[in-house]
FILO-794442 format. One line per 5 residues: number of its first residue (from 1); for each residue x, y negated, z of N, C-alpha, C, O. Coordinates in steps of 0.2 Angstrom, whole numbers. Atoms other than C-alpha are relative to their C-alpha. Example, Ala and Ser with C-alpha at 12.3 -4.5 7.8 and 13.67 -1.06 7.14 Angstrom:
<nodes>
1) 4:6:0:62:22:39:4:-6:0:9:-5:3; -4:6:-1:68:5:36:-4:-5:3:-1:-11:4
</nodes>
This chain:
<nodes>
1) -2:-7:3:214:-134:133:3:4:6:7:2:10; -3:-4:-5:219:-119:143:4:5:-4:1:8:-9; -5:-4:3:234:-110:137:0:8:2:4:9:7; 0:-7:-2:230:-91:138:7:3:0:9:6:4; -7:-3:1:247:-86:131:5:-3:4:10:1:6
6) -5:4:-4:256:-99:141:-1:3:7:4:5:10; 1:-1:-7:248:-95:158:0:7:2:4:9:7; 0:-7:-2:245:-76:157:6:4:-2:8:8:1; -6:-4:3:260:-71:146:7:-4:1:12:-2:-2; -6:4:-1:272:-85:151:4:-2:-7:10:-1:-8
11) -3:2:7:275:-90:132:1:-7:0:-3:-11:1; -2:7:1:284:-106:129:-3:-2:-6:-2:1:-12; 4:3:6:274:-117:117:2:-7:-1:4:-11:4; -2:7:2:277:-133:108:-4:-5:3:-1:-11:4; 4:5:-3:263:-142:116:0:0:8:-4:-3:11
16) 0:0:-7:268:-138:134:1:-7:3:-2:-9:8; -1:7:-3:274:-156:137:-7:-4:0:-8:-8:4; 6:4:0:257:-163:132:-5:2:5:-8:-2:9; 4:-2:-5:248:-152:144:2:0:7:-1:-1:12; -3:-1:-6:260:-150:158:5:-5:2:8:-5:7
21) -4:5:-1:271:-165:156:-3:-7:1:-3:-10:6; 4:6:0:260:-180:152:-5:0:6:-7:-6:8; 5:0:-6:247:-174:165:3:-2:6:-1:-3:11; -3:2:-7:259:-178:179:-1:-8:1:-1:-10:7; 2:7:-1:254:-196:176:-7:-1:3:-11:3:1
26) 6:1:-3:240:-203:186:-5:-2:-6:-3:-5:-11; 5:2:5:223:-205:176:0:-7:-2:-2:-9:-7; 1:7:1:224:-224:178:5:-2:-5:4:-7:-8; -5:3:5:240:-225:167:1:6:-6:5:4:-11; -1:-5:5:239:-209:156:-4:-2:-6:-9:-5:-6
31) 3:2:6:236:-211:138:-3:6:-4:0:11:-3; 4:-6:3:224:-200:128:2:2:-7:5:-2:-10; 0:-2:7:225:-190:113:-6:-3:-3:-12:-3:0; 6:4:4:214:-199:100:-2:5:-6:2:7:-10; 3:-3:6:202:-189:89:-3:-5:-4:-8:-9:-2
36) 3:5:5:198:-200:74:-5:4:-5:-2:7:-9; 5:-3:5:182:-194:65:0:-5:-6:-4:-10:-6; -1:5:5:188:-203:50:-6:-1:-6:-6:-6:-9; 6:0:4:172:-199:40:-5:4:2:-4:9:6; 6:-5:-2:155:-192:43:-2:4:-6:-5:9:-5
41) 1:-4:6:155:-185:25:3:7:1:9:7:3; -3:-7:0:157:-166:24:-3:4:-6:-9:3:-8; 2:-4:6:156:-154:9:-3:6:3:-6:10:-1; 3:-6:-3:149:-141:21:-6:-3:5:-6:-9:6; 5:2:-5:134:-142:34:-1:5:5:-5:9:5
46) -1:-5:-5:139:-132:49:-5:0:5:-7:-5:7; 6:0:-5:126:-126:62:2:-3:6:-3:-5:10; -2:3:-7:136:-132:77:4:-6:-1:8:-8:4; -4:7:1:143:-149:70:-2:-5:5:-8:-7:5; 2:5:-5:143:-161:84:-1:-7:-3:-4:-11:0
51) 1:7:3:144:-176:72:-6:0:-5:-7:-5:-9; 5:-1:5:129:-169:61:2:-2:-7:-2:-6:-10; -3:2:6:140:-171:46:-3:4:-6:-5:9:-5; 2:-4:6:134:-167:28:2:-4:-6:7:-8:-5; -2:3:6:135:-173:11:-2:-7:-2:-2:-10:-7
56) 3:7:1:127:-190:14:6:-5:0:10:-5:4; -5:5:1:138:-205:9:0:-4:6:-5:-6:9; -1:4:-6:145:-215:24:2:-7:-2:8:-7:-5; -1:6:3:144:-233:20:5:-5:5:7:-10:3; -4:4:-5:153:-240:36:6:3:3:8:1:8
61) -7:-3:-2:170:-231:37:5:-6:0:4:-11:-4; -6:5:0:185:-241:42:3:0:-7:4:6:-10; -4:1:6:195:-247:27:7:3:1:8:4:7; -7:-2:-1:213:-241:24:3:-5:5:7:-4:9; -4:5:-4:219:-258:31:-3:0:7:1:-1:12
66) 3:0:-7:207:-257:46:3:6:4:4:5:10; -3:-7:-3:213:-239:49:7:-1:2:9:1:8; -7:2:-2:231:-245:49:1:-4:6:5:-3:10; 0:4:-6:227:-258:62:-1:4:6:2:3:11; 2:-4:-6:219:-246:73:6:5:2:7:6:8
71) -6:-4:-1:234:-234:71:5:-4:4:9:-2:9; -4:5:-3:245:-249:76:-1:0:7:3:0:12; 2:1:-7:235:-251:92:1:6:4:3:5:10; 0:-6:-5:234:-233:98:8:2:1:10:5:6; -7:-2:0:253:-231:94:3:-5:5:7:-3:10
76) -3:5:-5:258:-247:104:-3:1:7:0:-1:12; 3:-1:-6:246:-242:118:3:6:3:3:7:9; -3:-6:-3:256:-226:120:-3:7:-1:-1:12:2; 4:-7:1:244:-212:114:5:5:-3:8:3:-8; -5:-5:3:254:-196:110:-2:3:-7:2:5:-10
81) 2:-4:6:243:-188:96:-6:-4:-3:-10:-7:0; 6:2:4:231:-194:82:-2:6:-3:2:9:-7; 3:-6:3:220:-180:77:-5:-2:-5:-10:-5:-3; 5:2:5:211:-183:60:-5:6:0:-4:11:-1; 5:-5:1:194:-175:60:-6:-3:-4:-5:-8:-7
86) 5:3:4:177:-178:52:-7:1:4:-8:0:10; 0:-2:7:165:-173:44:6:4:-2:10:7:2; -5:-3:3:178:-166:33:5:-6:-2:4:-9:-6; -5:6:1:194:-178:34:3:0:-7:4:-6:-9; -3:0:6:201:-172:18:-4:-3:-6:-1:-3:-12
91) 4:3:5:187:-180:8:2:-7:-1:1:-10:-6; -3:7:0:195:-197:12:6:0:-4:11:4:-2; -6:0:5:207:-200:-2:7:-3:4:12:-1:2; -5:4:-3:218:-211:10:3:4:6:7:1:9; -3:-3:-6:221:-198:23:7:2:0:10:1:5
96) -7:-2:1:238:-192:17:4:-7:2:9:-7:5; -3:7:-1:243:-211:17:0:-2:7:5:-4:10; 1:2:-7:236:-214:34:4:5:5:6:3:10; -4:-5:-4:244:-198:41:7:-2:0:11:-1:5; -7:2:0:261:-203:35:1:-7:4:6:-7:7
101) -1:7:-4:258:-221:42:0:2:8:5:-1:11; 0:-2:-7:254:-213:59:6:3:2:9:2:8; -6:-3:-1:269:-202:58:6:-5:1:10:-5:5; -5:5:0:280:-217:55:0:-5:6:5:-8:8; 1:4:-6:273:-226:70:1:5:6:1:2:12
106) -2:-4:-6:279:-211:81:-6:4:3:-5:7:8; 6:-4:-2:262:-202:83:1:7:-2:2:8:-8; 1:-7:2:261:-183:83:-7:0:-4:-12:-2:-1; 6:1:4:249:-181:69:-3:7:-2:1:11:-4; 4:-6:1:236:-167:67:-6:-1:-4:-9:-6:-4
111) 6:0:4:222:-163:55:-4:6:2:-2:12:2; 4:-5:-1:207:-153:59:-5:0:-6:-9:-4:-7; 3:0:7:198:-147:43:-3:7:-1:-2:12:3; 3:-7:2:187:-133:36:4:3:-5:3:9:-7; -5:-4:4:202:-129:24:-2:1:-7:2:3:-11
116) 2:-2:7:192:-128:8:3:-4:-5:2:-2:-11; -3:5:5:200:-143:0:8:0:-1:11:-4:-4; -7:0:0:218:-138:3:3:5:-5:3:11:-4; -3:-4:5:226:-132:-13:7:0:1:10:-3:5; -7:0:-1:244:-128:-15:4:-7:-1:8:-9:3
121) -3:7:0:249:-146:-21:-2:-4:6:3:-7:8; 2:4:-6:239:-154:-7:4:2:6:6:-2:10; -3:-3:-6:247:-142:6:7:-3:0:10:-5:5; -7:2:1:264:-147:-1:1:-8:2:6:-10:5; 0:8:-2:260:-166:1:-1:-1:7:3:-5:10
126) 1:0:-7:254:-163:19:7:2:3:9:-1:8; -6:-2:-3:270:-154:23:6:-5:-1:10:-6:4; -5:5:1:281:-168:16:-1:-6:5:4:-9:7; 2:5:-5:272:-180:28:3:1:7:5:-3:10; -3:-2:-7:278:-170:43:-5:1:5:-4:-1:11
131) 6:-2:-4:261:-165:50:3:5:6:6:9:4; -2:-4:-5:263:-157:67:-4:7:-1:-2:12:1; 5:-6:0:248:-145:64:-6:-1:-4:-8:-7:-5; 7:0:4:233:-141:53:-4:6:3:-2:12:3; 4:-4:-3:219:-133:62:-6:2:-5:-9:-3:-7
136) 5:-2:5:207:-123:50:-6:4:4:-4:9:7; 5:-3:-3:190:-118:56:-2:7:-3:-3:7:-9; 3:-7:2:185:-99:55:-5:2:5:-3:2:11; 5:-2:-5:169:-93:63:-1:7:1:-6:9:5; 1:-7:-1:171:-75:62:2:4:-7:6:2:-11
141) -1:-4:7:170:-62:47:-2:-5:-5:-5:-10:-4; 3:4:5:166:-68:30:-7:-1:0:-9:-7:-1; 7:1:0:148:-65:32:-2:-5:5:-6:-9:4; 2:5:-6:147:-74:49:2:-7:-2:-2:-12:-1; -2:6:1:157:-88:43:-4:-4:-5:-6:-10:-4
146) 4:3:5:148:-92:27:-7:-1:2:-10:-6:0; 7:2:-3:131:-91:37:1:-6:4:-4:-10:4; 0:6:-5:137:-104:50:2:-6:-4:-1:-11:-3; -1:6:4:144:-115:36:-5:-2:-5:-4:-6:-9; 5:2:4:129:-114:26:2:0:-8:-1:-4:-12
151) -3:0:7:139:-110:10:3:7:-2:8:8:2; -3:-6:3:143:-94:1:7:-2:-3:7:-6:-7; -7:1:2:162:-93:-2:4:-5:4:10:-6:3; -4:5:-5:167:-105:12:5:4:3:11:1:4; -6:-4:-3:177:-91:20:6:1:-4:11:0:-2
156) -5:-1:5:187:-87:5:4:-6:-1:10:-6:-2; -3:6:1:190:-105:2:4:-3:6:10:-5:5; -4:2:-6:196:-108:20:6:4:0:12:2:2; -5:-4:0:207:-93:19:6:-2:-5:12:-1:-4; -5:3:5:215:-100:3:4:-6:3:10:-7:2
161) -3:6:-3:218:-116:12:5:2:6:11:-1:6; -4:-3:-5:226:-106:27:7:2:-3:12:1:-1; -6:-3:3:238:-97:15:4:-6:-3:10:-5:-3; -3:6:4:242:-113:5:4:-4:6:10:-6:4; -3:4:-6:247:-122:22:6:4:2:12:2:3
166) -5:-4:-3:257:-107:28:6:1:-5:12:0:-3; -5:-1:5:266:-105:11:4:-6:-1:10:-6:-3; -3:7:1:270:-124:11:5:-1:6:9:-6:6; -4:1:-6:279:-122:28:-4:-4:5:0:-7:10; 4:4:-5:265:-131:38:-2:5:6:-4:11:4
171) 2:-3:-5:261:-125:55:-8:0:0:-11:-5:0; 7:0:1:243:-119:53:-3:5:5:0:10:7; 3:-4:-4:231:-111:65:-8:0:-1:-10:-4:-5; 7:-1:0:213:-106:68:-4:-4:5:-2:-5:11; 5:3:-5:198:-115:77:-6:4:-1:-9:5:-6
176) 6:-5:0:184:-103:82:-5:-3:6:-3:-3:12; 5:2:-5:168:-109:91:-4:6:2:-7:9:-2; 4:-6:-3:161:-96:103:-7:-2:1:-9:-6:4; 7:0:-1:143:-94:101:-3:7:0:1:12:-1; 3:-7:-1:131:-79:104:1:4:-5:2:10:-5
181) 0:-4:5:131:-73:87:7:2:-3:7:5:-8; -7:-2:3:150:-72:83:5:2:5:11:4:3; -5:-3:-5:158:-66:99:2:7:-2:8:9:-1; -2:-7:3:157:-48:91:6:-1:-5:9:4:-7; -5:0:5:169:-55:78:7:-2:2:11:-2:-2
186) -6:2:-2:183:-59:89:6:5:-2:11:3:-4; -6:-5:3:193:-43:85:1:-1:-7:7:-1:-9; -1:1:7:191:-46:67:4:-7:-1:9:-7:-6; -4:6:1:198:-64:69:7:1:2:12:-1:-1; -7:-2:-2:213:-57:79:4:4:-6:10:4:-7
191) -2:-4:5:215:-44:65:3:-5:-6:8:-4:-9; -1:5:6:215:-59:52:7:-3:2:11:-4:-2; -6:3:-3:229:-68:63:6:4:-2:11:2:-4; -6:-4:0:240:-53:63:1:2:-8:7:1:-10; -1:-1:7:237:-49:44:3:-6:-4:7:-5:-8
196) -2:6:3:240:-67:39:6:-4:3:8:-9:1; -5:3:-4:254:-71:51:-1:-7:2:2:-12:1; 3:6:-3:244:-85:59:3:-1:7:1:3:11; -3:1:-6:253:-92:74:-4:-3:6:-2:-3:12; 4:4:-5:239:-101:84:-7:1:-1:-10:1:-7
201) 7:0:0:221:-100:88:-3:-4:6:-1:-3:12; 4:3:-6:209:-111:99:-7:2:-1:-10:2:-6; 7:-2:-1:193:-104:105:-4:-5:3:-2:-7:9; 4:6:-3:181:-118:108:-7:3:3:-11:6:-1; 7:-2:-2:166:-115:119:-5:-5:-3:-3:-11:-3
206) 5:4:3:150:-122:111:-2:-6:5:-3:-5:11; 3:6:-3:145:-140:116:-6:-2:-3:-6:-3:-9; 6:0:3:127:-142:113:-2:-7:-1:-7:-10:1; 2:7:3:127:-160:105:0:0:-7:3:5:-10; 1:0:8:124:-165:87:-4:5:-2:-10:7:1
211) 5:-6:3:117:-150:77:1:5:5:-3:10:5; 0:-5:-5:123:-140:92:-6:0:5:-7:5:8; 6:1:-4:108:-146:101:-5:6:-2:-9:8:2; 5:-5:3:98:-134:89:2:7:2:-2:12:2; -2:-7:-2:108:-119:96:-1:0:8:4:0:11
216) 2:-1:-8:99:-117:113:3:6:3:6:10:-1; -2:-6:-4:102:-104:126:-2:7:-4:2:12:-3; 2:-6:3:93:-91:116:3:1:-7:5:7:-9; -3:0:6:101:-95:99:7:0:0:11:3:-5; -7:2:1:118:-101:102:5:2:6:10:5:6
221) -4:0:-6:125:-102:120:1:8:3:-4:11:4; 0:-7:-3:132:-85:126:-2:0:7:-1:-5:10; 1:-1:-7:127:-78:142:7:0:4:12:0:1; -6:1:-4:139:-80:157:4:7:-1:10:7:-1; -3:-7:0:142:-61:156:4:1:-7:9:4:-7
226) -3:0:7:146:-62:137:6:-4:0:11:-2:-3; -6:4:0:158:-76:140:6:3:4:11:3:1; -6:-3:-4:168:-67:153:3:6:-4:9:7:-4; -3:-5:4:169:-52:142:4:-2:-6:9:1:-8; -4:3:6:175:-63:127:7:-2:3:11:0:-1
231) -7:2:-3:189:-70:138:4:6:2:10:6:0; -4:-7:-2:194:-52:144:3:2:-7:8:4:-7; -3:-3:7:195:-47:125:5:-5:-3:10:-2:-6; -5:5:3:204:-63:120:7:1:4:12:2:0; -6:-2:-4:217:-59:134:3:6:-3:9:7:-4
236) -2:-7:2:218:-41:129:4:0:-7:9:3:-8; -3:0:7:221:-44:110:6:-5:0:11:-3:-4; -6:4:0:234:-58:114:5:4:3:11:3:0; -6:-4:-3:244:-47:125:2:6:-5:8:7:-5; -1:-5:5:243:-33:112:5:-3:-6:10:0:-8
241) -4:3:5:250:-45:99:7:-2:3:12:-1:-1; -6:2:-3:264:-51:111:4:6:1:10:6:0; -4:-6:-1:269:-33:114:3:3:-7:8:6:-7; -2:-2:7:271:-31:95:6:-5:-2:8:-5:-8; -5:5:2:283:-46:95:-3:-6:-3:1:-10:-5
246) 3:6:3:270:-58:88:-3:-4:5:-8:-4:8; 1:5:-6:270:-72:101:-5:-5:-2:-2:-11:-3; 4:5:2:255:-81:95:-3:-4:6:-3:-2:12; 3:4:-5:248:-96:104:-7:0:0:-11:-1:-5; 8:-1:-1:230:-93:111:-2:-5:5:0:-5:11
251) 3:5:-5:220:-107:119:-8:1:0:-11:3:-5; 7:1:0:202:-109:125:-1:-8:2:3:-11:5; 1:7:0:194:-126:125:-7:-2:2:-12:2:0; 7:3:-1:179:-136:132:-4:4:5:-10:3:5; 3:-3:-6:175:-125:147:5:0:6:9:5:5
256) -6:0:-5:186:-129:162:-1:5:5:3:6:10; 0:-6:-4:179:-114:171:5:5:-2:7:10:2; -4:-5:2:191:-104:161:7:0:5:10:6:6; -6:0:-4:206:-110:172:-1:4:7:3:9:8; 1:-4:-6:199:-104:189:-2:8:-1:1:12:2
261) 2:-7:1:192:-88:181:7:4:-2:8:9:1; -7:-3:1:210:-84:174:4:1:6:7:6:7; -4:0:-6:218:-88:191:-3:6:4:1:10:7; 3:-6:-4:206:-76:200:2:7:-3:3:11:0; -2:-6:3:210:-63:187:7:2:2:9:8:3
266) -7:-1:-1:228:-65:189:2:2:8:6:6:9; -1:-2:-7:227:-64:208:-2:7:2:1:10:5; 3:-6:-1:216:-49:208:5:6:-3:6:11:-1; -5:-4:3:230:-41:197:7:0:3:11:3:1; -7:2:-3:244:-47:208:5:-2:-5:11:0:-5
271) -4:3:5:251:-56:193:6:-4:3:4:-8:8; -6:3:-4:269:-62:198:0:-8:-1:3:-11:3; 0:7:2:265:-79:190:-6:-4:3:-7:-10:1; 7:3:-2:248:-83:199:1:-6:4:-2:-11:2; -1:7:-4:255:-96:211:3:-5:-5:0:-11:-4
276) -2:5:5:264:-105:197:-6:-2:-5:-6:-8:-6; 6:1:5:248:-104:186:-4:-5:4:-7:-10:1; 4:4:-4:239:-112:201:3:-7:-1:-1:-12:-1; -3:7:1:251:-127:200:-1:-3:-6:-2:-9:-7; 1:3:6:250:-129:182:-7:-2:-2:-9:-7:-5
281) 7:1:1:231:-128:182:-2:-7:4:-6:-11:2; 2:7:-3:231:-143:195:3:-5:-4:0:-11:-4; -2:6:4:242:-153:183:-4:-1:-6:-5:-7:-8; 4:0:6:231:-149:168:-8:1:2:-11:3:-3; 7:-1:-1:214:-149:177:-4:-5:-3:-2:-9:-6
286) 5:4:4:198:-156:170:1:-7:2:-1:-12:-2; 0:7:-2:201:-172:181:6:-4:-3:5:-10:-4; -6:3:2:218:-175:173:-1:0:-8:3:-5:-11; 0:-1:7:214:-170:155:-7:-1:-4:-7:0:-10; 7:0:3:195:-172:152:-2:-6:-4:2:-11:-5
291) 3:5:3:184:-184:144:1:-7:3:1:-7:9; -2:7:-3:189:-203:146:6:0:4:8:-6:6; -7:0:-2:206:-198:152:5:3:-5:9:-1:-7; -5:-3:4:216:-186:142:-2:1:-7:2:2:-12; 2:0:6:205:-186:127:-5:-6:-2:-8:-8:3
296) 4:6:2:196:-200:117:-2:1:-7:1:6:-11; 2:-1:7:187:-202:101:-2:-7:-3:-5:-11:0; 1:6:4:186:-216:88:-4:3:-6:-2:7:-10; 4:-2:6:172:-214:75:2:-3:-6:6:-8:-7; -1:3:7:172:-218:56:-1:-7:0:2:-11:-4
301) 2:7:0:165:-235:60:4:-4:5:3:-10:6; -4:3:-5:177:-239:74:-2:0:7:1:-2:12; 3:-1:-7:166:-235:89:4:5:4:7:10:1; -4:-4:-5:175:-228:104:-4:4:5:-9:1:7; 3:-4:-4:169:-214:114:5:4:5:10:5:3
306) -4:-4:-4:175:-204:129:3:7:-2:8:9:0; -3:-6:4:177:-188:118:-5:0:-6:-9:-3:-7; 3:-1:7:171:-182:101:-7:2:1:-11:2:-4; 7:-3:-1:155:-174:108:-5:-5:3:-11:-4:2; 4:4:-4:148:-188:118:-2:-7:-4:0:-12:-1
311) 1:6:4:142:-200:105:-6:-4:2:-7:-9:-1; 5:4:-3:128:-207:116:4:-5:4:0:-9:7; -4:4:-5:142:-216:126:5:-4:-3:11:-3:-2; -4:5:3:149:-230:116:4:-4:5:0:-7:10; -4:4:-4:163:-239:125:2:-6:-3:4:-11:1
316) -2:6:4:167:-252:112:1:2:-7:0:7:-10; -2:-1:7:173:-254:94:7:-4:-1:8:-9:1; -7:2:1:191:-256:88:0:-6:-5:5:-10:-5; 1:6:4:185:-269:75:-1:-7:4:1:-12:2; 1:6:-5:181:-281:90:5:0:5:6:-6:7
321) -4:0:-6:192:-276:104:6:6:-1:4:11:-3; -6:-5:0:210:-267:104:-2:6:4:-5:6:9; 1:-6:-3:209:-249:108:2:0:8:-2:3:12; -3:0:-7:220:-251:124:-5:-4:5:-6:-2:10; 5:4:-5:208:-264:131:-6:3:1:-9:3:7
326) 6:-4:-1:193:-253:128:1:5:5:-3:6:10; -1:-6:-4:201:-238:136:2:-2:8:1:2:12; -2:2:-7:207:-248:152:-5:-5:3:-3:-8:8; 5:5:-2:192:-259:154:-2:1:7:-6:5:9; 2:-1:-7:190:-261:173:-7:-2:2:-10:0:7
331) 8:2:-1:172:-268:171:-4:6:-3:-10:5:-1; 4:-5:3:166:-252:162:0:5:6:4:10:7; 1:-4:-6:159:-243:178:0:7:-2:3:12:1; 1:-7:2:155:-227:168:7:3:-2:8:8:0; -7:-2:2:173:-226:161:4:1:6:8:6:7
336) -4:0:-6:181:-229:178:-3:6:4:2:9:7; 2:-6:-4:170:-215:186:2:6:-4:4:11:0; -2:-6:4:175:-203:172:7:2:2:10:7:3; -7:-1:-2:193:-206:177:1:3:7:6:6:9; 0:-3:-7:188:-200:195:-6:5:0:-9:4:5
341) 7:-3:0:174:-188:190:-1:5:5:-7:6:7; 0:-5:-6:178:-175:204:-4:-3:6:-7:0:10; 4:3:-6:171:-188:216:-7:-2:-1:-11:-4:3; 7:2:2:155:-190:207:-5:6:-2:-11:5:-2; 4:-6:2:149:-173:202:-4:2:6:-2:1:12
346) 4:-2:-6:135:-165:212:-2:7:0:1:11:-5; 2:-7:0:127:-148:216:6:4:2:11:3:5; -5:-5:-1:138:-133:215:7:-2:-2:12:0:1; -7:3:2:152:-143:207:3:-3:6:9:-2:7; -3:4:-6:154:-154:222:3:5:6:7:3:9
351) -1:-5:-6:155:-139:234:5:5:-3:7:10:1; -4:-6:2:167:-128:223:7:-1:2:10:-6:2; -7:0:-2:184:-123:229:5:-1:-5:10:-2:-4; -5:1:5:191:-125:212:-1:-7:-3:1:-8:-9; 2:7:3:185:-143:209:7:-3:-2:7:-7:-7
356) -6:3:2:203:-149:209:4:3:-6:8:0:-9; -3:-3:6:207:-137:195:-4:-1:-6:-1:-2:-12; 4:2:5:193:-141:184:-3:-7:-1:-5:-9:-6; 2:7:0:187:-158:189:-7:-1:-1:-10:-6:-2; 7:1:1:169:-154:187:-3:2:-7:-8:1:-9
361) 1:-2:7:169:-146:170:-2:-5:-5:0:-11:-5; 1:5:6:161:-154:154:-6:-4:1:-12:-1:1; 6:5:-1:150:-169:157:-4:-1:-5:-10:-1:-4; 4:1:6:144:-171:140:-5:6:-1:-11:5:-2; 4:-6:1:137:-153:140:-5:0:6:-11:2:5
366) 5:1:-6:129:-156:158:-5:-5:-2:-11:-3:0; 5:4:1:120:-171:152:-5:2:-6:-11:1:-5; 4:-3:5:114:-163:136:-5:5:2:-10:6:-1; 4:-6:-2:107:-148:145:-5:-2:6:-10:1:6; 4:2:-6:100:-157:161:-3:-7:0:-7:-8:4
371) 1:7:0:99:-175:157:3:-4:5:3:-10:6; -4:3:-6:110:-179:172:8:1:-2:10:7:-1; -7:-1:2:128:-182:167:5:2:6:10:5:5; -4:-2:-6:134:-178:185:-2:7:3:1:9:7; 3:-6:-3:124:-162:187:5:6:-2:10:5:-6
376) -4:-6:2:133:-145:186:-1:2:-7:-6:2:-10; 0:-2:7:138:-139:169:-3:7:0:0:11:3; 2:-7:0:127:-124:165:4:5:-3:3:11:-3; -5:-5:3:141:-116:155:5:3:5:9:7:3; -5:-3:-5:151:-113:171:-3:6:2:-9:7:4
381) 2:-7:-1:150:-95:173:3:3:6:2:9:8; -2:-3:-6:158:-93:190:-6:1:5:-11:-4:4; 6:-1:-5:146:-86:203:0:-4:6:6:-7:8; 0:4:-7:141:-95:219:5:3:5:8:-1:8; -5:-3:-4:151:-82:228:7:-2:-1:11:-3:3
386) -7:2:2:166:-86:218:2:-7:2:8:-9:4; -2:7:-2:165:-105:220:0:-2:7:3:-7:9; 0:2:-7:162:-104:238:6:4:4:6:4:10; -6:-3:-3:178:-93:242:0:7:0:5:10:3; -1:-7:0:174:-75:239:5:2:-5:6:8:-6
</nodes>
């Protein structure tokens, strides 16, 4: 994650320790955030879903008892965060019980949801558990959102969920996946944040895995020029909100090119914090926080992956082997290479002056796009002149 509001506007944020404190540890001993796809079932069928979730019954989910054992393992291993995802996590009736259990074990607990199932009573229940955060997906305006979610009324249901969380005293924010057809909706989403007093938003770059494979370069992936323009707009709107005293937290996710791009922008503007931002980017670079190091994924059946998008790269299963043993397996050559991925990337990535800041960008997207997991990520929008020192 790249903190636009933190780096460009020097906003102090609650997750600073996760991004700039824990990353001081070497990759060999750093403990990952765990994304648990606790179910494949979903009440929506979104166009960009990496898990290909739908309303199909999932027969091999971990039981409540098995899930608690998994939580015990990741807590004892020292993982800082457990993020409940799906499918739609809130279709699992035991998620509040499991979230409360995770909190009792000392894990920072987060839920990523489409928001449609959060009524006032349920929001109150989540607040009593002590959740750190609820992230609710919004894809743009009502028309855009309902189209992406393949269900009319999905936007209004998500908005009710956002309001119910906010009114219950839960920290709630937005999750927005950047694709070609919704970049024009960025201003409307910032307007929504301001109108609804929403304190946080994460802009996710599309990863073309799962159903995202169907969103090819013509249908889904924005052009490099469109991506740059989107980031300029995100910074502009963030700064405008800060100028009004609304210090929202704004982040971009899943494209490590954003760090060097922001640094170049700040240097060109003679931004007073540019040197400090360079140091922070080195701490939170792709090599320190990426797949197989700072992020991990456990599936509904206990399979472990290096991140939530890379479901072709199974590392083990928590029903057979404790999570910590899977994550530190010295015999897993693939996993060990991920922990030092900057040494293995090829092409323009290997020659890039910003390699220590991004670590070689997003390997799952590189493999999905080219068939070679060490090839350059085609979503990198830096020009050859920029990566070679211009």
